N, C-alpha and C positions, 0 to 999 in steps of 0.2 A: 637211406632214407626210404628211395624205391623198394630195397628191399623188405624192409620190416612193414612198410603200408600191402604189401603183398601176404602177408606176414599175422593180420591180424588172428586172422580167423585161426582156431588150433586145427581145425581139420586140411586146412593147408599146409600151416607149418607141417605139420606129420609127414604130411604126400610127398612137402621137398624134400626132407630130411630124409625118409624111406629110400626118397629116388634116390638120395646121396648115396645109398649104402649100398653092397655089392649085391646082396642077397638080400630081400623083406624078411623072407622066412628066418633067415640066418638071425637076422637083428630080434624077433620078438621067440624066438625059440633057443636060441643060446646067450650066453652072455658075449660071445665073439660079435665085434659091431664092426661094420664098416669103413673105410678111413676116413668117406668124406663128414660122417655124421660123428664118427669120433672127434675128430676136428672141430667140428662146428659148437658141439657140446664142449668140448673139455675147456672152449676158451669162455664160458661163462662162468660167473666169481664163486656162483654157488651148487655149480657139477659138483658132484660128489668122484672121487677116483675109480678110472675103469680097475674091475679084478674079477678076477672069475666066478664070484659067488654070489656078486649082486643079483643075474639074470633079467628078468624082465619088472623086477622094481623098479631098479636103477634104472631100465628105458624111460618109463613114464616120470619117474621123479627127476633128471634130468630134464625132460622134456617140459615138466613143468616149471621147473628153473630156466630154460629158455624160452618161452611162453613172456615170463614176465619182463627177459630182456628185449624182447620182440616191443610189449607193450611200451617198456621206459622208452625203446627206441620211437614210436612210433610219437609218444607222446613228446621229447623235444623235437623231432623233427616237425609235429605241427606246431611248436611253440617259437620255433624258427621259421617257420615258412607265414605265421602270421604278422612274426615282426617285421620280417622281411617286405611284407605287402606295405606295412603302416611306413616303412619308412620309405618307400618308393613313392607311395602317393604323399609324402610329408613333403620328397626334395621333389617330386615331379621327373622321377627315371622311366627311360624304357627299359625295355627287360634284359636288352643288352648292355644299357649303362648299372643297370642292379650286378648284373651276371657279375661287370669287371669288377664294380665294387665287395662282390664278397670273393671274385677271386681273390683279390689282389688282397686281403683282409679276412679270412674265413672267420677269425675270432668274433668279427659282428654275428655271426648265427646263435652266439651265446648268451648276447646283451638280450638285458629288456628296452622294450622301446620306451615305454611308460617311465620306467626310474634310469635308465643309463643313456640311452638316444635322444630321445625326444630333449631333455633340458641342457645335456649337451649342445645341442644344435641352437639351440634356444639363444644360451647364454654367449657364444661364438657369436650371431647372431646378431645379439643385442650390441655387444661389446662394439663391433666393427662398421656397424647398423649397413650389412649386407643386404643387399636385396635377395629374392629367393633365388635367382640365375644367376647371383654370384655365390652364393652356398653353397649350390647345387655344383658350381665349378668347384669349389674348394673340395668338397665330399670326393667328387668324381677324382680329381687330379692328385686329393692325398687319403684314401681313407683312413687310414688309421688313425686320422681323428676324430673319428668315433670312438675311438678306446682310450683318448687320452683323460685326464683328470682335468676339468678345465680350472679348476680353483688351483688344484696344485702344483701345474704344469703350465697350460696353455696362458692364464691371464696373469703371471708373473713375469713372464718372458716376453709377451706383448708390450707391459709396460716399461719392462727396461729398452726394449727396443727402441721404445718412442722416444724418453729420457736421452739416450744417445744421441740417435739421430735428429732428434727436436723436431717430431713429426706428427703435426694435427691430426687427429679423426681420420680425418678421408684421405690423409695421405697412407697411413700405417694401413686400412686398408686397401688400398692400389697396392701398396708393397704385397700382403699377404695374399688376395687374388692374383696378383703377378706371379708370385711365386711360395703357392699353401706350405711345401716344402717346408717353411721357416717354422710354420708351428711343431713342428719335429724339432729343431735343432736347439740344444743347448744352448744360451746362451753365453754363460761362462767357457765352456768348455768350448766353442764354437763361434759363434756369430760375434763376440765383444773382438776375440785375440786376431782373427782376418781382419776386421775393421781398424784394429788400430795398425795393425803391421801395413794393411794398401795403404791405410794415412799418412805413415810415415814414409812410406815408399816413394809415390808420386807427390808429397808435401803438400798433400792438399788442407784447404780449411777445414772448418766443422758446414759451411753451408755447402760445398764443393763435394764432399763425403755424400750432405745429404742427397745432393741432385744428383748423383751418380747411381746412389742407390736406387732415386725412385724410378729413375731412366730405367736401369736396369736391375730391378728385382732379382734376378737367377744370381748375381753376384755374389748373394749371402751364401751361396751352396755351392761355393770352391772355395777348396783346399788353398792356401794362400803357398803355403809351404812347397807343397806337391804342385803346386796348378798355375797360379797365379807369377807368384816370383823368379822363375825360371822362364815364363813368357814373356815380360816385362823383360828381363834382362837380357832375352834372346832378340828381340825385339829395338829394343835401345842400340844393342852393337852393329846387328844385322841390320840396320837402315840407318846407322849412325845418327843417330838423334839423341839431342841435349836433354839433361832432366826435363826442361822446360817445355820442349818439343813434346817432348813422349805423353809429360804431365797433358798439354793442351789436346793431341790425338785421342788420348783417353775418355780425355771429357766431352767433346767433341762427339763421340762414337762408343760410350760405352761396351756396349756389344761385342767391342773387339776382344774382349777378356773372355768373352767366350768362345773362341773360335781355335780349332784343336793347334798345339805347334807342331805335334808331329803329321800329321796330316793334311794342314793347308798352309802354316805358314813357312816350315821351310822347307819345302815343297816349291812353293810359288819363290821364294827368294834364293832358291836354285835355279832354276826358270829364267830368272831375268837376269840372272848374271852369264848364264850358258846363252841367252841369247841378248846379251846387248840391250837390256830394256830397264827402263826407269825403276827402281828400287822400290819408289814413293807407290808404285803402282799395286804394291800387295796390299797395301791398305784402303787404296781408292777404288779397288776393282776385289775385297776381298770378299763381298755376297753375290762372285759372279761364281759360277760350279766349276769345276776343274777340267773341266772339259772347254768350255769357253776361257777361259783364263790360258789356257792351255795353247787353243787356237789363235789368241790373239798374241802370245811371245813367241810364238813359233811363225808368225806370217800375219800380225797384224791384225787379223778379221777375227771377228767373232766375239769382240770386245761391246760394241753397242754403248757406248757413251764410260761415266767414270766409274757405275756400278755401286756405288758407296753412296749413301746419305748421311749427309752432316748431322741429323739426326740420332740420338741415343737409343733407339730402334736400332741401328745398323741398317738403313735400308733393305727392312724388309729381308735380309741375308738369314738365315741361319747358324746358330753360333752353336751346332753342331760339333760334335769330335770328341776332344781330351779332358772333358771335365769330370770331375769326379768330387764327390762332392767331401769326401773324406773326415766326415765332422761325427761329433758324437751325438747320438738321438738320447733321447728319452723313453724312458721306460712308460708303461701304460699308465 
C-alpha cells in the first residue's frame, strides 16, 4: 500500500521503473529490458509477453497496465484504511491494538465496515448484552470473530452452549468474555464431546459442570483426549486420590485443569518425592513459580503460605503450559 501510494503519479511510476533497469537508454531504445523492470511488468495481468519485436510500444503499453494496477492498489488501500479507521473508532482501539487485530487477522482488511463489520459487531453485542469494553476485549482476543457469520455460525453455537449448560444470558456472556475463542469452536465437533467426557470422567452433575465452566471458561478450549484425560489420570494416581477426592479438588479449583502436566505437575511430584515433602503441596502450592516451589521443597523456604486459593480462579496463578485446544474451528 505504501509503494502504491508513492506511485500514484505516472511520472513517479515511470521514474521508479526506469531506475530499476540496468540502463534507461536501453529501455527506450531497444527491446531488451532491465531485470527489475521486466519482473515488475511481467507480474501484471495485462502485461504483453516480452519479445524482440515489441520495442518502445510495448514499454508504454506495459506502463499503462502497471499504472492501472497501481491505481487499483491505491483504491484498495484507501478502502482498507477507511474501514480500519471506522473499526478503530467503533471499538475505541489504540493504534497498537488495531495493529494487533490486523496482524492476527489480515483478512479484515477486505471487509466492508458498513456491510460486514458493523452488523456482526452489533448482533454479537446485542445477543450477549456486552458493554463497549467487553466487546472490545472479545475482538482483541479473538479478531477472527470479525469474519464469522453471526447467523450461520455464532448464534447457533451460542444457543446450543447456553442450553447445554443451562446458562442465563448474563452467564453466557461471562463465558464468552472469559474465553472469547469459544466463538470459533464448533459445538458439535469440540465443545459437546469434551463436556460430555469431562462430566463422565469426574461424575459431575449438570449443576457442577455448569459451575466449573463458569469459574474457568478456558476449559472449553482444552482437548479432553490430548490434555484433560491424561492430566486427570496422572493426578489421581500420583497423588493417590479417590474419584471423589479428585472431583472435589477440581471443583474447588477448576484452574487446576489448565496447568501443564509435563512442565508443572510431573516436576513437582518428583521434587516432593525426592525431598520427602507431602504430595498434597503439589496442588496447594500450584500457583507458585517453579523457583519458589523448588526452594520450598529443598530447604523449606520460599513457599510463603499455601500458595493456592480455594476459589475457582486458581489463586491468581497462571494456568500456562501444556494446553492445546485441539478443537475444530469453523470456517468464516
